[in-house]
Steps between C-alpha positions, in 0.01 A plus 500: 500500500247755369341810649172556313592516137874557563720190491787547729656159455434265205649153493821603688707203596846493660712302750765600747801276560675447827742784595393686183435877473223541248412850392165585360496815288271681254349841419255668735172307500671178393349300793806475721353597833178303415724197458664557842160542661392164348812328621469641864128442526377861497323418176332170416541434121183392320686231313829311546701388793784613723717220634794505732707196573223278358235654727201690358487856633212637289198580714695488820494789743790741517603380849504141370714591207743676733524196716566292184813703454422794278600851631450825316621863502277765353539789253424740786606474859220311675643512852393626841632869517463543874677173582882475519717318250542196715133489580408514135736208420368301796157511351633272223575234759130461601455193288776316697374603844319235704415682830140556580348844554443440880869394547612802313336728752711359783826472294688246700628151450450346162352823354800707602748241367317480171510870448869510578564235228304696247674825603835331421374413146395859454830635620680281229280659234569850633879428479458364147317813384740732691228679695638443850523871581134563439348185653314695762383793285138527391473406132304809412798716587725317249584584143337315210805276429522388860124427519546268203766318677271453796235359261755256368602412853143418601477276196816317593381457852231263374784261387353465149580228254446755220508884505274715274608859459269746326698798365736526802696793340196715425550857629862452595799705398813345343680440832201337664450277198863383508474426878174296459642314201795399713274381779298298255821328394591451863168336572544262212843402620406465860151334472533324167135559412348585161390858437231631265574863423265746324699806414505797250867588533650303214856556630411326822317219321788427259755504783296273744285264299588144397197485280234758384129465406356787308119582517306728269125554514466210740687248274845349513692625190846388583712293748869450513839617635561876536709500180222321316239742618711802405510376140141372473304696227163454676635650821653797316167556324308488830732762666594724213224452240520372145654827362777521754640147487 
């Protein structure tokens, strides 16, 4: 993936196993968010392929990729500020809704029963993320940490087969990071889905990740367990520089 003369990703190759938390780390400008954008369909790589469960995702529209089973949270909070918590999470259910637009206007019979079923799913997510007390509050009135939980809840509402998380801890204080890390572990235990996590906080990465891939200048420079990555000379050089190894 290149932007003009800048190569954001160069021959990057990785795989994610079932029920695995794979962390992708690297210095600023390493290509981490570009990778997430390629995986989720926001970017279309000029070369290479993205495959999920044997199906080719490269070149598909974002909505088709979501329906294939990939859900994503963003580095910022891309949510609807004027809508309530429960309304924002209900938005994630749209790919599972079958009612037509005309039937939605009348809201009775099958349409009403369908919305009740989706609302029950959303309530389970709200309980999992411990946001019951704010379910009816506008998201714009919430603190940053709670807005990030809503973003995660909307992704979970899609019932993904794999969850992509782009720097979920960015901008959080220590307490908020600890809470979100706990919820990520709860999601893994409850849903048994693989997670791809891009994160700068090395403490969080080393605590949560089963395996780590390290990018630098758009290339993969290391891959292994947290302990192996901590001891890898190429990783130390990328983060600390040759003179500070």
